[in-house]
N, C-alpha and C positions, 0 to 999 in steps of 0.2 A: 536549454535542453540537457545540459550536463547534469543538473540537479535531478531531473526526471530519470535519467538513465541510472544515476547513482541509487536513487530510491528503489527502482525496480530491481537492480542488482542485489541490494540488501534483502529485499523480500524473496527474490529467487532462491537465495541460499537456504531459505527456511520453509519452502513450500514443495510438496511432492511434484516431481517432473510430469506426472501424468494428469495433473489437475486440469480439467477442461474449463473453458470460459473464465479465465482468471481476471478479466477486466470488464468494466461496464462504464458507460457515461450516462448520467442522468442529470438533466437540466445543466447546471454549471459545475457538476462534480464528477471527477474521475474516481472510480472505485477499483480497488485491487483486493480480491478475496483471498483469505488465508494470508499469511500465517498469523496466528494469535500472538499478541505481545508476551503472553506467558510462556510461549515456546521459543522466544528469541532472547538473546542477551540484552541486558539493559542498555548497553551502549548502542545497539542497533535501533532500539525503540526511540531512544533520545535523538539519534541522528535522523530517523524518519520524521519525527516531530519538527526538527530543525528545517527539514526539507518540505514542510507544510503538509504532512500527512497526519491524519488523526484516526485512531482506532474507534470503531463503532461496535459495541457488544451486540446490539440487536441485529444488525445486518452481517455481523462477523466478517468485517472487511475494513480496509483502510480507505479513507477518502481524502481528496484534496480539491479545494476550490481554485487553487493556483493553476492546476494543469487541465482542468476539465472545461469542456465547451461542447455543446451539442447544437 
């Protein structure tokens, strides 16, 4: 659970506070929408990838198979 909290904390620093519906779970994937990797420091992107999150350009969000389950 600490890894999930760390990942969400990293993303929280780079997404507007008023963004609604920031997460979604589809099949076995947890999605977190926003912030784009181009708007984040490289070190944050690398750490999210280490924590099992991958950016998807088409859906404009980060997803993880590690933390998702529906």
